[in-house]
NUBADREN-260657 format. One record per residue (C-alpha): chain; y, z, x; residue number from 0. Coordinates in Angstrom, 3 decimals, decimal comma, m for minus. Layout:
<chain = A&py = Y&pz = Z&px = X&resi = NUM>
...
end
This chain:
<chain = A&py = m7,379&pz = 19,288&px = 19,130&resi = 0>
<chain = A&py = m6,595&pz = 16,511&px = 16,639&resi = 1>
<chain = A&py = m3,232&pz = 15,126&px = 15,622&resi = 2>
<chain = A&py = m2,391&pz = 12,658&px = 12,860&resi = 3>
<chain = A&py = 0,324&pz = 10,041&px = 13,290&resi = 4>
<chain = A&py = 1,497&pz = 8,541&px = 10,001&resi = 5>
<chain = A&py = 2,868&pz = 4,993&px = 10,027&resi = 6>
<chain = A&py = 4,886&pz = 3,809&px = 7,014&resi = 7>
<chain = A&py = 6,299&pz = 0,498&px = 8,277&resi = 8>
<chain = A&py = 3,970&pz = m2,451&px = 8,773&resi = 9>
<chain = A&py = 5,954&pz = m3,660&px = 11,802&resi = 10>
<chain = A&py = 5,311&pz = m0,363&px = 13,600&resi = 11>
<chain = A&py = 1,566&pz = m0,966&px = 13,534&resi = 12>
<chain = A&py = 1,818&pz = m3,847&px = 15,993&resi = 13>
<chain = A&py = 2,274&pz = m1,336&px = 18,809&resi = 14>
<chain = A&py = m1,233&pz = m0,072&px = 17,985&resi = 15>
<chain = A&py = m2,902&pz = m3,500&px = 17,660&resi = 16>
<chain = A&py = m5,067&pz = m3,102&px = 20,774&resi = 17>
<chain = A&py = m6,314&pz = 0,308&px = 19,568&resi = 18>
<chain = A&py = m7,016&pz = m1,127&px = 16,105&resi = 19>
<chain = A&py = m8,977&pz = m4,055&px = 17,547&resi = 20>
<chain = A&py = m11,039&pz = m1,774&px = 19,777&resi = 21>
<chain = A&py = m11,850&pz = 0,584&px = 16,907&resi = 22>
<chain = A&py = m12,660&pz = m2,270&px = 14,527&resi = 23>
<chain = A&py = m15,285&pz = m3,513&px = 16,985&resi = 24>
<chain = A&py = m17,014&pz = m0,118&px = 16,663&resi = 25>
<chain = A&py = m16,712&pz = 0,240&px = 12,876&resi = 26>
<chain = A&py = m20,044&pz = 0,262&px = 10,988&resi = 27>
<chain = A&py = m20,415&pz = m2,873&px = 8,834&resi = 28>
<chain = A&py = m16,797&pz = m3,823&px = 9,494&resi = 29>
<chain = A&py = m15,218&pz = m6,696&px = 7,558&resi = 30>
<chain = A&py = m12,178&pz = m8,937&px = 7,805&resi = 31>
<chain = A&py = m10,432&pz = m6,631&px = 5,307&resi = 32>
<chain = A&py = m10,434&pz = m3,826&px = 7,870&resi = 33>
<chain = A&py = m8,527&pz = m5,830&px = 10,475&resi = 34>
<chain = A&py = m4,835&pz = m5,376&px = 11,183&resi = 35>
<chain = A&py = m4,078&pz = m9,099&px = 10,564&resi = 36>
<chain = A&py = m5,525&pz = m8,780&px = 7,059&resi = 37>
<chain = A&py = m3,467&pz = m5,640&px = 6,329&resi = 38>
<chain = A&py = m0,334&pz = m7,448&px = 7,527&resi = 39>
<chain = A&py = m1,175&pz = m10,385&px = 5,254&resi = 40>
<chain = A&py = m1,895&pz = m8,103&px = 2,303&resi = 41>
<chain = A&py = 1,378&pz = m6,237&px = 2,820&resi = 42>
<chain = A&py = 3,368&pz = m9,453&px = 3,127&resi = 43>
<chain = A&py = 2,229&pz = m10,696&px = m0,280&resi = 44>
<chain = A&py = 1,435&pz = m7,536&px = m2,234&resi = 45>
<chain = A&py = 3,279&pz = m4,663&px = m0,563&resi = 46>
<chain = A&py = 6,183&pz = m4,622&px = m2,985&resi = 47>
<chain = A&py = 6,645&pz = m1,301&px = m4,843&resi = 48>
<chain = A&py = 3,931&pz = 0,304&px = m2,698&resi = 49>
<chain = A&py = 4,240&pz = 2,832&px = 0,110&resi = 50>
<chain = A&py = 2,249&pz = 2,270&px = 3,278&resi = 51>
<chain = A&py = 0,525&pz = 5,364&px = 4,700&resi = 52>
<chain = A&py = m1,658&pz = 4,486&px = 7,684&resi = 53>
<chain = A&py = m3,060&pz = 7,620&px = 9,344&resi = 54>
<chain = A&py = m3,885&pz = 7,352&px = 13,050&resi = 55>
<chain = A&py = m6,143&pz = 10,194&px = 14,197&resi = 56>
<chain = A&py = m5,569&pz = 11,174&px = 17,808&resi = 57>
<chain = A&py = m7,984&pz = 13,499&px = 19,626&resi = 58>
<chain = A&py = m7,355&pz = 14,575&px = 23,230&resi = 59>
<chain = A&py = m4,511&pz = 12,031&px = 23,497&resi = 60>
<chain = A&py = m6,757&pz = 9,134&px = 22,396&resi = 61>
<chain = A&py = m6,732&pz = 7,369&px = 19,033&resi = 62>
<chain = A&py = m10,230&pz = 7,866&px = 17,666&resi = 63>
<chain = A&py = m9,871&pz = 6,536&px = 14,151&resi = 64>
<chain = A&py = m7,562&pz = 4,948&px = 11,575&resi = 65>
<chain = A&py = m7,407&pz = 5,578&px = 7,830&resi = 66>
<chain = A&py = m5,296&pz = 2,908&px = 6,069&resi = 67>
<chain = A&py = m3,889&pz = 4,144&px = 2,756&resi = 68>
<chain = A&py = m1,233&pz = 3,127&px = 0,256&resi = 69>
<chain = A&py = 0,597&pz = 4,920&px = m2,554&resi = 70>
<chain = A&py = 1,162&pz = 2,942&px = m5,725&resi = 71>
<chain = A&py = 1,901&pz = 3,644&px = m9,368&resi = 72>
<chain = A&py = m0,765&pz = 2,512&px = m11,828&resi = 73>
<chain = A&py = m0,612&pz = 2,398&px = m15,601&resi = 74>
<chain = A&py = m3,496&pz = 4,345&px = m17,130&resi = 75>
<chain = A&py = m4,377&pz = 5,759&px = m20,538&resi = 76>
<chain = A&py = m2,888&pz = 9,005&px = m19,250&resi = 77>
<chain = A&py = 0,393&pz = 7,250&px = m18,493&resi = 78>
<chain = A&py = 1,889&pz = 6,254&px = m15,160&resi = 79>
<chain = A&py = m0,078&pz = 7,849&px = m12,297&resi = 80>
<chain = A&py = 0,878&pz = 7,843&px = m8,629&resi = 81>
<chain = A&py = m2,315&pz = 7,036&px = m6,721&resi = 82>
<chain = A&py = m3,131&pz = 7,367&px = m3,022&resi = 83>
<chain = A&py = m5,883&pz = 4,865&px = m2,274&resi = 84>
<chain = A&py = m7,238&pz = 2,195&px = 0,046&resi = 85>
<chain = A&py = m5,212&pz = m1,049&px = 0,381&resi = 86>
<chain = A&py = m7,884&pz = m3,380&px = m0,978&resi = 87>
<chain = A&py = m7,019&pz = m4,048&px = m4,652&resi = 88>
<chain = A&py = m10,369&pz = m5,744&px = m5,225&resi = 89>
<chain = A&py = m9,876&pz = m8,540&px = m2,682&resi = 90>
<chain = A&py = m13,110&pz = m7,439&px = m0,993&resi = 91>
<chain = A&py = m16,149&pz = m5,373&px = m2,008&resi = 92>
<chain = A&py = m15,979&pz = m2,422&px = 0,442&resi = 93>
<chain = A&py = m13,490&pz = m0,476&px = 2,535&resi = 94>
<chain = A&py = m13,409&pz = 2,607&px = 4,751&resi = 95>
<chain = A&py = m12,032&pz = 4,221&px = 7,929&resi = 96>
<chain = A&py = m11,650&pz = 2,175&px = 11,105&resi = 97>
<chain = A&py = m13,680&pz = 3,380&px = 14,097&resi = 98>
<chain = A&py = m17,100&pz = 4,809&px = 14,878&resi = 99>
<chain = A&py = m16,254&pz = 8,523&px = 14,528&resi = 100>
<chain = A&py = m15,605&pz = 8,439&px = 10,818&resi = 101>
<chain = A&py = m16,359&pz = 12,118&px = 10,239&resi = 102>
<chain = A&py = m13,642&pz = 13,249&px = 12,656&resi = 103>
<chain = A&py = m11,228&pz = 10,664&px = 11,236&resi = 104>
<chain = A&py = m11,744&pz = 11,770&px = 7,646&resi = 105>
<chain = A&py = m11,690&pz = 15,475&px = 8,533&resi = 106>
<chain = A&py = m8,338&pz = 15,192&px = 10,314&resi = 107>
<chain = A&py = m6,901&pz = 12,906&px = 7,609&resi = 108>
<chain = A&py = m7,831&pz = 15,234&px = 4,725&resi = 109>
<chain = A&py = m6,455&pz = 18,224&px = 6,622&resi = 110>
<chain = A&py = m3,214&pz = 16,319&px = 7,141&resi = 111>
<chain = A&py = m2,948&pz = 15,261&px = 3,490&resi = 112>
<chain = A&py = m3,411&pz = 18,848&px = 2,333&resi = 113>
<chain = A&py = m0,704&pz = 20,076&px = 4,715&resi = 114>
<chain = A&py = 1,965&pz = 17,483&px = 3,855&resi = 115>
<chain = A&py = 4,167&pz = 17,392&px = 0,722&resi = 116>
<chain = A&py = 2,228&pz = 15,828&px = m2,152&resi = 117>
<chain = A&py = 3,825&pz = 12,701&px = m3,561&resi = 118>
<chain = A&py = 0,721&pz = 11,514&px = m5,411&resi = 119>
<chain = A&py = m1,183&pz = 12,595&px = m8,514&resi = 120>
<chain = A&py = m4,606&pz = 11,245&px = m7,623&resi = 121>
<chain = A&py = m6,389&pz = 10,638&px = m4,320&resi = 122>
<chain = A&py = m8,710&pz = 7,812&px = m5,332&resi = 123>
<chain = A&py = m10,814&pz = 6,249&px = m2,560&resi = 124>
<chain = A&py = m12,527&pz = 3,253&px = m4,133&resi = 125>
<chain = A&py = m14,869&pz = 0,594&px = m2,755&resi = 126>
<chain = A&py = m16,875&pz = 3,198&px = m0,824&resi = 127>
<chain = A&py = m20,238&pz = 2,028&px = 0,529&resi = 128>
<chain = A&py = m22,478&pz = 5,120&px = 0,237&resi = 129>
<chain = A&py = m24,837&pz = 3,802&px = 2,954&resi = 130>
<chain = A&py = m21,924&pz = 3,832&px = 5,412&resi = 131>
<chain = A&py = m20,025&pz = 6,870&px = 4,119&resi = 132>
<chain = A&py = m23,104&pz = 9,125&px = 3,775&resi = 133>
<chain = A&py = m21,169&pz = 11,825&px = 1,952&resi = 134>
<chain = A&py = m18,431&pz = 12,158&px = 4,568&resi = 135>
<chain = A&py = m15,493&pz = 11,759&px = 2,181&resi = 136>
<chain = A&py = m16,901&pz = 14,256&px = m0,315&resi = 137>
<chain = A&py = m17,684&pz = 16,844&px = 2,355&resi = 138>
<chain = A&py = m14,387&pz = 16,553&px = 4,235&resi = 139>
<chain = A&py = m12,434&pz = 16,847&px = 0,990&resi = 140>
<chain = A&py = m14,351&pz = 19,994&px = 0,107&resi = 141>
<chain = A&py = m13,772&pz = 21,422&px = 3,584&resi = 142>
<chain = A&py = m10,035&pz = 21,334&px = 2,915&resi = 143>
<chain = A&py = m10,029&pz = 22,898&px = m0,531&resi = 144>
<chain = A&py = m10,133&pz = 19,740&px = m2,626&resi = 145>
<chain = A&py = m12,352&pz = 19,350&px = m5,684&resi = 146>
<chain = A&py = m13,615&pz = 15,769&px = m5,453&resi = 147>
<chain = A&py = m15,625&pz = 13,865&px = m8,031&resi = 148>
<chain = A&py = m17,983&pz = 11,043&px = m7,064&resi = 149>
<chain = A&py = m17,939&pz = 8,252&px = m9,638&resi = 150>
<chain = A&py = m19,638&pz = 4,855&px = m9,759&resi = 151>
<chain = A&py = m17,547&pz = 1,827&px = m8,834&resi = 152>
<chain = A&py = m18,228&pz = m1,913&px = m9,121&resi = 153>
<chain = A&py = m21,529&pz = m2,811&px = m7,414&resi = 154>
<chain = A&py = m21,747&pz = m5,946&px = m5,288&resi = 155>
<chain = A&py = m24,587&pz = m8,454&px = m5,517&resi = 156>
<chain = A&py = m26,195&pz = m9,761&px = m2,364&resi = 157>
<chain = A&py = m28,882&pz = m11,915&px = m0,793&resi = 158>
<chain = A&py = m30,773&pz = m10,240&px = 2,026&resi = 159>
<chain = A&py = m31,914&pz = m13,102&px = 4,211&resi = 160>
<chain = A&py = m35,550&pz = m13,390&px = 5,363&resi = 161>
<chain = A&py = m36,890&pz = m15,261&px = 8,385&resi = 162>
<chain = A&py = m36,821&pz = m18,767&px = 6,904&resi = 163>
<chain = A&py = m35,571&pz = m20,640&px = 3,859&resi = 164>
<chain = A&py = m38,982&pz = m21,365&px = 2,352&resi = 165>
<chain = A&py = m39,777&pz = m17,667&px = 2,499&resi = 166>
<chain = A&py = m36,642&pz = m16,977&px = 0,462&resi = 167>
<chain = A&py = m37,428&pz = m19,711&px = m2,064&resi = 168>
<chain = A&py = m40,931&pz = m18,315&px = m2,530&resi = 169>
<chain = A&py = m39,422&pz = m15,050&px = m3,851&resi = 170>
<chain = A&py = m37,622&pz = m16,815&px = m6,729&resi = 171>
<chain = A&py = m39,141&pz = m17,436&px = m10,147&resi = 172>
<chain = A&py = m41,462&pz = m20,445&px = m10,410&resi = 173>
<chain = A&py = m38,965&pz = m22,262&px = m12,633&resi = 174>
<chain = A&py = m36,064&pz = m21,670&px = m10,254&resi = 175>
<chain = A&py = m38,178&pz = m22,605&px = m7,220&resi = 176>
<chain = A&py = m38,842&pz = m25,959&px = m8,835&resi = 177>
<chain = A&py = m35,140&pz = m26,374&px = m9,652&resi = 178>
<chain = A&py = m34,080&pz = m25,685&px = m6,054&resi = 179>
<chain = A&py = m36,580&pz = m28,129&px = m4,563&resi = 180>
<chain = A&py = m35,882&pz = m30,865&px = m7,105&resi = 181>
<chain = A&py = m32,110&pz = m30,477&px = m6,695&resi = 182>
<chain = A&py = m32,279&pz = m30,615&px = m2,885&resi = 183>
<chain = A&py = m34,492&pz = m33,736&px = m2,972&resi = 184>
<chain = A&py = m32,068&pz = m35,469&px = m5,316&resi = 185>
<chain = A&py = m29,079&pz = m34,513&px = m3,148&resi = 186>
<chain = A&py = m30,850&pz = m35,769&px = m0,013&resi = 187>
<chain = A&py = m31,782&pz = m39,043&px = m1,720&resi = 188>
<chain = A&py = m28,164&pz = m39,856&px = m2,583&resi = 189>
<chain = A&py = m26,797&pz = m38,761&px = 0,796&resi = 190>
<chain = A&py = m25,133&pz = m35,417&px = 0,017&resi = 191>
<chain = A&py = m24,348&pz = m33,619&px = 3,290&resi = 192>
<chain = A&py = m22,988&pz = m30,188&px = 4,161&resi = 193>
<chain = A&py = m20,599&pz = m29,220&px = 6,931&resi = 194>
<chain = A&py = m19,879&pz = m25,637&px = 7,949&resi = 195>
<chain = A&py = m16,580&pz = m24,665&px = 9,556&resi = 196>
<chain = A&py = m17,084&pz = m21,436&px = 11,483&resi = 197>
<chain = A&py = m14,821&pz = m21,463&px = 14,589&resi = 198>
<chain = A&py = m15,142&pz = m18,911&px = 17,366&resi = 199>
<chain = A&py = m12,466&pz = m16,264&px = 17,823&resi = 200>
<chain = A&py = m9,307&pz = m17,322&px = 19,643&resi = 201>
<chain = A&py = m8,008&pz = m14,252&px = 21,570&resi = 202>
<chain = A&py = m4,679&pz = m15,942&px = 22,370&resi = 203>
<chain = A&py = m4,120&pz = m17,096&px = 18,799&resi = 204>
<chain = A&py = m2,997&pz = m20,498&px = 20,105&resi = 205>
<chain = A&py = m5,730&pz = m22,571&px = 18,450&resi = 206>
<chain = A&py = m4,506&pz = m23,976&px = 15,151&resi = 207>
<chain = A&py = m6,885&pz = m23,483&px = 12,185&resi = 208>
<chain = A&py = m8,149&pz = m26,604&px = 10,406&resi = 209>
<chain = A&py = m5,532&pz = m26,634&px = 7,646&resi = 210>
<chain = A&py = m6,386&pz = m30,208&px = 6,684&resi = 211>
<chain = A&py = m9,875&pz = m29,099&px = 5,699&resi = 212>
<chain = A&py = m8,571&pz = m26,050&px = 3,863&resi = 213>
<chain = A&py = m5,909&pz = m28,002&px = 1,974&resi = 214>
<chain = A&py = m8,602&pz = m30,458&px = 0,894&resi = 215>
<chain = A&py = m10,464&pz = m27,510&px = m0,663&resi = 216>
<chain = A&py = m7,315&pz = m26,402&px = m2,482&resi = 217>
<chain = A&py = m6,793&pz = m29,895&px = m3,904&resi = 218>
<chain = A&py = m10,388&pz = m29,878&px = m5,132&resi = 219>
<chain = A&py = m9,845&pz = m26,450&px = m6,731&resi = 220>
<chain = A&py = m6,829&pz = m27,815&px = m8,618&resi = 221>
<chain = A&py = m9,095&pz = m30,419&px = m10,200&resi = 222>
<chain = A&py = m11,541&pz = m27,774&px = m11,496&resi = 223>
<chain = A&py = m11,458&pz = m24,952&px = m14,044&resi = 224>
<chain = A&py = m9,642&pz = m22,895&px = m11,397&resi = 225>
<chain = A&py = m6,433&pz = m24,786&px = m12,132&resi = 226>
<chain = A&py = m6,377&pz = m23,249&px = m15,607&resi = 227>
<chain = A&py = m7,422&pz = m19,745&px = m14,566&resi = 228>
<chain = A&py = m4,991&pz = m16,981&px = m15,523&resi = 229>
<chain = A&py = m6,454&pz = m14,282&px = m13,263&resi = 230>
<chain = A&py = m4,200&pz = m15,160&px = m10,341&resi = 231>
<chain = A&py = m7,084&pz = m14,857&px = m7,883&resi = 232>
<chain = A&py = m8,141&pz = m18,472&px = m7,258&resi = 233>
<chain = A&py = m7,186&pz = m20,324&px = m4,071&resi = 234>
<chain = A&py = m5,080&pz = m22,811&px = m6,024&resi = 235>
<chain = A&py = m3,259&pz = m20,324&px = m8,275&resi = 236>
<chain = A&py = 0,476&pz = m20,101&px = m7,480&resi = 237>
<chain = A&py = 0,347&pz = m16,297&px = m7,279&resi = 238>
<chain = A&py = m2,473&pz = m16,246&px = m4,717&resi = 239>
<chain = A&py = m2,477&pz = m19,636&px = m2,978&resi = 240>
<chain = A&py = m0,238&pz = m18,584&px = m0,075&resi = 241>
<chain = A&py = m2,208&pz = m15,356&px = 0,385&resi = 242>
<chain = A&py = m5,543&pz = m17,201&px = 0,599&resi = 243>
<chain = A&py = m4,089&pz = m19,767&px = 3,008&resi = 244>
<chain = A&py = m2,748&pz = m17,034&px = 5,289&resi = 245>
<chain = A&py = m6,125&pz = m15,239&px = 5,173&resi = 246>
<chain = A&py = m7,793&pz = m18,509&px = 6,143&resi = 247>
<chain = A&py = m5,481&pz = m18,793&px = 9,154&resi = 248>
<chain = A&py = m5,888&pz = m15,181&px = 10,278&resi = 249>
<chain = A&py = m9,663&pz = m15,145&px = 9,799&resi = 250>
<chain = A&py = m9,975&pz = m18,450&px = 11,680&resi = 251>
<chain = A&py = m8,175&pz = m16,988&px = 14,708&resi = 252>
<chain = A&py = m10,386&pz = m13,887&px = 14,575&resi = 253>
<chain = A&py = m13,581&pz = m15,952&px = 14,330&resi = 254>
<chain = A&py = m14,273&pz = m14,554&px = 10,857&resi = 255>
<chain = A&py = m13,771&pz = m17,576&px = 8,604&resi = 256>
<chain = A&py = m16,713&pz = m19,415&px = 7,077&resi = 257>
<chain = A&py = m15,885&pz = m22,537&px = 5,083&resi = 258>
<chain = A&py = m18,723&pz = m24,725&px = 3,869&resi = 259>
<chain = A&py = m18,248&pz = m28,097&px = 2,193&resi = 260>
<chain = A&py = m20,457&pz = m30,665&px = 0,495&resi = 261>
<chain = A&py = m19,660&pz = m34,355&px = 0,765&resi = 262>
<chain = A&py = m20,941&pz = m37,376&px = m1,099&resi = 263>
<chain = A&py = m19,853&pz = m40,904&px = m0,181&resi = 264>
<chain = A&py = m17,142&pz = m39,546&px = 2,158&resi = 265>
<chain = A&py = m15,661&pz = m37,375&px = m0,593&resi = 266>
<chain = A&py = m15,664&pz = m33,562&px = m0,742&resi = 267>
<chain = A&py = m17,473&pz = m32,525&px = m3,906&resi = 268>
<chain = A&py = m17,798&pz = m28,755&px = m3,341&resi = 269>
<chain = A&py = m16,617&pz = m25,930&px = m1,116&resi = 270>
<chain = A&py = m17,486&pz = m22,308&px = m0,423&resi = 271>
<chain = A&py = m14,765&pz = m20,089&px = 1,103&resi = 272>
<chain = A&py = m16,167&pz = m17,014&px = 2,863&resi = 273>
<chain = A&py = m15,545&pz = m14,463&px = 5,602&resi = 274>
<chain = A&py = m18,186&pz = m13,377&px = 8,114&resi = 275>
<chain = A&py = m18,644&pz = m10,746&px = 10,785&resi = 276>
<chain = A&py = m21,721&pz = m9,606&px = 12,714&resi = 277>
<chain = A&py = m24,265&pz = m11,277&px = 10,463&resi = 278>
<chain = A&py = m22,658&pz = m10,303&px = 7,143&resi = 279>
<chain = A&py = m21,185&pz = m13,043&px = 4,983&resi = 280>
<chain = A&py = m18,691&pz = m12,233&px = 2,209&resi = 281>
<chain = A&py = m18,513&pz = m14,915&px = m0,461&resi = 282>
<chain = A&py = m14,961&pz = m15,279&px = m1,742&resi = 283>
<chain = A&py = m14,480&pz = m18,455&px = m3,802&resi = 284>
<chain = A&py = m16,401&pz = m21,620&px = m4,688&resi = 285>
<chain = A&py = m15,459&pz = m24,837&px = m6,420&resi = 286>
<chain = A&py = m16,903&pz = m28,257&px = m7,160&resi = 287>
<chain = A&py = m15,828&pz = m31,580&px = m8,652&resi = 288>
<chain = A&py = m16,424&pz = m31,807&px = m12,375&resi = 289>
<chain = A&py = m17,676&pz = m35,385&px = m12,109&resi = 290>
<chain = A&py = m20,423&pz = m34,348&px = m9,670&resi = 291>
<chain = A&py = m22,236&pz = m32,055&px = m12,105&resi = 292>
<chain = A&py = m25,233&pz = m34,387&px = m12,197&resi = 293>
<chain = A&py = m25,841&pz = m33,477&px = m8,538&resi = 294>
<chain = A&py = m25,866&pz = m29,737&px = m9,374&resi = 295>
<chain = A&py = m23,474&pz = m28,971&px = m6,495&resi = 296>
<chain = A&py = m23,532&pz = m25,195&px = m7,028&resi = 297>
<chain = A&py = m27,284&pz = m25,032&px = m6,422&resi = 298>
<chain = A&py = m27,085&pz = m27,475&px = m3,510&resi = 299>
<chain = A&py = m24,216&pz = m25,533&px = m1,925&resi = 300>
<chain = A&py = m25,945&pz = m22,171&px = m2,166&resi = 301>
<chain = A&py = m29,236&pz = m23,573&px = m0,883&resi = 302>
<chain = A&py = m27,567&pz = m25,216&px = 2,133&resi = 303>
<chain = A&py = m25,575&pz = m22,056&px = 2,794&resi = 304>
<chain = A&py = m28,658&pz = m19,810&px = 2,738&resi = 305>
<chain = A&py = m30,691&pz = m22,187&px = 4,900&resi = 306>
<chain = A&py = m27,919&pz = m22,598&px = 7,467&resi = 307>
<chain = A&py = m27,152&pz = m18,854&px = 7,522&resi = 308>
<chain = A&py = m30,784&pz = m18,087&px = 8,301&resi = 309>
<chain = A&py = m30,675&pz = m20,541&px = 11,217&resi = 310>
<chain = A&py = m27,487&pz = m18,883&px = 12,503&resi = 311>
<chain = A&py = m29,031&pz = m15,415&px = 12,344&resi = 312>
<chain = A&py = m26,990&pz = m14,043&px = 9,429&resi = 313>
<chain = A&py = m28,571&pz = m11,016&px = 7,775&resi = 314>
<chain = A&py = m26,948&pz = m10,763&px = 4,366&resi = 315>
<chain = A&py = m24,754&pz = m12,781&px = 2,007&resi = 316>
<chain = A&py = m22,604&pz = m10,539&px = m0,171&resi = 317>
<chain = A&py = m21,619&pz = m12,499&px = m3,274&resi = 318>
<chain = A&py = m19,266&pz = m9,769&px = m4,474&resi = 319>
<chain = A&py = m19,073&pz = m7,914&px = m7,809&resi = 320>
<chain = A&py = m18,933&pz = m9,397&px = m11,330&resi = 321>
<chain = A&py = m20,510&pz = m12,528&px = m12,796&resi = 322>
<chain = A&py = m24,041&pz = m11,188&px = m12,427&resi = 323>
<chain = A&py = m25,255&pz = m13,756&px = m14,956&resi = 324>
<chain = A&py = m24,430&pz = m16,529&px = m12,467&resi = 325>
<chain = A&py = m25,696&pz = m14,744&px = m9,362&resi = 326>
<chain = A&py = m28,878&pz = m13,162&px = m10,764&resi = 327>
<chain = A&py = m31,143&pz = m16,120&px = m9,899&resi = 328>
<chain = A&py = m30,189&pz = m15,863&px = m6,227&resi = 329>
<chain = A&py = m29,754&pz = m12,178&px = m5,411&resi = 330>
<chain = A&py = m32,420&pz = m9,801&px = m4,164&resi = 331>
<chain = A&py = m30,271&pz = m6,735&px = m3,554&resi = 332>
<chain = A&py = m27,584&pz = m4,717&px = m5,329&resi = 333>
<chain = A&py = m25,057&pz = m2,951&px = m3,096&resi = 334>
<chain = A&py = m23,888&pz = 0,216&px = m4,823&resi = 335>
<chain = A&py = m20,245&pz = 1,259&px = m4,619&resi = 336>
<chain = A&py = m18,462&pz = 4,550&px = m5,293&resi = 337>
<chain = A&py = m15,023&pz = 5,929&px = m5,961&resi = 338>
<chain = A&py = m14,260&pz = 9,469&px = m4,815&resi = 339>
<chain = A&py = m11,388&pz = 11,166&px = m6,625&resi = 340>
<chain = A&py = m9,377&pz = 14,329&px = m6,098&resi = 341>
<chain = A&py = m6,988&pz = 15,091&px = m8,956&resi = 342>
<chain = A&py = m3,818&pz = 17,033&px = m8,216&resi = 343>
<chain = A&py = m3,767&pz = 20,304&px = m10,145&resi = 344>
<chain = A&py = 0,013&pz = 20,058&px = m10,320&resi = 345>
<chain = A&py = m0,038&pz = 16,802&px = m12,283&resi = 346>
<chain = A&py = m0,583&pz = 16,765&px = m16,047&resi = 347>
<chain = A&py = m1,375&pz = 13,027&px = m15,927&resi = 348>
<chain = A&py = m4,039&pz = 13,625&px = m13,275&resi = 349>
<chain = A&py = m5,613&pz = 16,397&px = m15,356&resi = 350>
<chain = A&py = m5,757&pz = 14,127&px = m18,406&resi = 351>
<chain = A&py = m7,179&pz = 11,335&px = m16,266&resi = 352>
<chain = A&py = m9,846&pz = 13,653&px = m14,882&resi = 353>
<chain = A&py = m10,990&pz = 14,519&px = m18,397&resi = 354>
<chain = A&py = m11,047&pz = 10,833&px = m19,287&resi = 355>
<chain = A&py = m13,127&pz = 9,966&px = m16,238&resi = 356>
<chain = A&py = m15,546&pz = 12,807&px = m16,958&resi = 357>
<chain = A&py = m15,987&pz = 11,675&px = m20,547&resi = 358>
<chain = A&py = m16,390&pz = 7,996&px = m19,625&resi = 359>
<chain = A&py = m18,944&pz = 8,392&px = m16,853&resi = 360>
<chain = A&py = m20,926&pz = 11,303&px = m18,262&resi = 361>
<chain = A&py = m21,210&pz = 9,668&px = m21,666&resi = 362>
<chain = A&py = m22,430&pz = 6,389&px = m20,112&resi = 363>
<chain = A&py = m24,921&pz = 8,329&px = m17,955&resi = 364>
<chain = A&py = m26,289&pz = 10,061&px = m21,021&resi = 365>
end
């Protein structure tokens, strides 16, 4: 017999931290974004005007799975639509239920959502990895009388790592192979070095993260194009700087931060801010000094990162969605992503949105 406990206050989740941690350890292809510390950080900076709806699935008096959700109003071509969705907002590439028994979690959660008063127009689960989900969301929605649609979402671009760096380089085009080797030789000749900050987890949380190193990266970012970015998603942007710094701290304590830097003549000339967990690296942000362009720091950074990751036993580097033109020379795998939508029949806006989605995706498919 299953029971769903809904939590609406972020503070109330702390009582379930040990359950969350245990389930996260069993979650297929889990990421930092599925941890409770990340959700607390996200809610602290972006929870305004949203409603938290975390569903804890309890079976035989034991919590077997967690489905974090939020309700938020989004402006669409159909007008303002109240959406029930995952709390990711594009900060990471994929999201999903917490725990190993995802079928039971989703089944109980969809049953619960159908039985409770509907305060949303659209159930829109985005950032779904089809290789992890394997049709579970679609099937559990259908089991409870929903009429879901599976739509494409933003794919993520990745590097699947082979056994050694030279093997990877050999798979690139002849022109790019020459560029990599020439660039690395030049960097070595002038004394460019890389340092990787990847601390182990601190269960007590007493170890202080290396904020001096992180703040040095932020100062570098302020001297680059990122200082003029209007997206609000760079580590130096006023709207996101505190969020990124808090994520750095939380991920450091969890043993999930990966910060790589390049130095030349005792000066940081580039950085790469990432998260990692169980051999999967998520690339978040990069930056380099404008006056070091002659050293091609982007190519040097990525080459050092790939080579060092192979030595550490990493399996894949997920560079995230967008900017394919920059990433295309490096990637060897595209990670597909889905959104699975159920439109409320009681909402005119949802009905209009459904027609718009159908037209958009079916026309592009044709």
